[in-house]
N, C-alpha and C positions, 0 to 999 in steps of 0.2 A: 508749746513750743519753748525751752530754755533759751535764753541768747547766753553762746558760749564767746570767751577770748576769741578764739579762733575763728568764727562765725563774723565776730565785728572787724575781725584782720582783714577778713575776705572782703564784707561790705566795705571795707575803707579803701582796698587797693583796687576793688571796683569802681568806685566814686573818684579816685584820682586817674587811672585809665581813661574813664569816661570823659573827664574834664579833658584831659589831652588830646583825645580821639575827636571829639568835638572842636576843638582848634584846627588839629590839623585835616578835619573835611574841609575845611577854609580854603586851607592850601592848597589842597588837592582839586577842589571843584574850579579853585581860579587857573589851575595849570591843564587840566584836562577834559571839564565840564562835569557836570552832576549826574550823567546816567555813566560815562565812563567810570568814575570813580566807584559808583555803587559797584557797575561791574568788575572791577579789580579789585574792589574792596571783598568781594565775594571770593571770587578766584583766588587770591590769596589768603583769604581767612580759610577758605576749604585746604590748602595746604598747610597751614598751621595747624588747623583742627585736627587733621587726618595725623600729624605727626602725635601730637599730643594724647588725641584718643588710642593710638597704637599703645605708647604706654603708659596709660591710666585709665583702660577700659573698668567700669564699676560692676555690671550686671552683664548677664548674657541678654544679648541683643536678638528678638525672633520676631520674624515678620508676622505684626501681630496688629490688634487697633491699637496698643502702646503705642507705637510709629505715628499714628495720628497727632499726637500732640507735637512732636517736634515739627510735624509737616506745617501744623497751624502756626506755631511761633515761628517758624521760618518766614511765612506769610507777614505777618504782622512784622517783625522786625526787617524785613526787607523794604514794608512799606513806610516805615518808620527811617530808616537811613535813605531810603531815598528819596522820600518829600524833604527830610533835613537839609541833604545835599541840594535841593533847589532854594531851600529857604536861606542858607548861608550862602548861596550864588546871588541872591537877591538881596539881603539884608544882611546888617552887620551880625556876624558870628554871633556876640555876648547878647544881644537881643533875641535871636534864634535860638539859641542855647538856653537862655532865661525861659521862653516860652516854654519850651521842650520839657525844661524839668519841671511843670507841673504834671507830669503824668504820672507823679506819685500820686496824685489826686483819683485818678482815675485806677491805678490799682487798689489803691485802697479801698474804693466803690465796688470795685470787681470783689477783693479779699471778703468785704461785708457782704455783699450780695449772694455771691455764690458759695463762697467757703464757710460761711458762718463764722468768720471771724471778728473780733471787736474791739473796741476801743475804749479807752478810761475817759473820763472827764478833761484829764490833763493831757493826754494824746489827741482830741480830740483841738483843745486849744493849741498845741502845738502844729497842728497842722493848718488851722486857719490862720496862725501867726505866719506860717512859712508860706503859704499860699499868699497872705497879703504882700508881705516882703517881694514874692517872686513876681508878683503883678505891677507891683510900685518900680522894682528895677525895669522890667520888660516894658512900662509905657513911659520910660522916663524920657525927657527931651533932649535930645543931643544938641 
């Protein structure tokens, strides 16, 4: 797959909005608690997603095994959000977010083992460097 400018812009927008939302998780869990934050996140997310879906449907969706993928995805995203909300309720949001950001290592390993993707030596170096930086930041003494 080729890298396009449009794809990079979407990835950048995702990075910025994830960073903002990670900070807002802390504010919300302080205000209403981790489980309430998770519930209302998904409730409001469903409303927002329904409006977006209504205007931007890409493919015809039929009841089939293809719906298994978004179901599994929802399970893992829910688990990620819920556990992250508990983490930011117990530790600094900067530390919890740093630890959470190591998820890219899990993604890379899954892509390599299940989707036959590969990395160049330069990309492996970048992964190692980023991982070390995240670990150093996450383990910094305050």
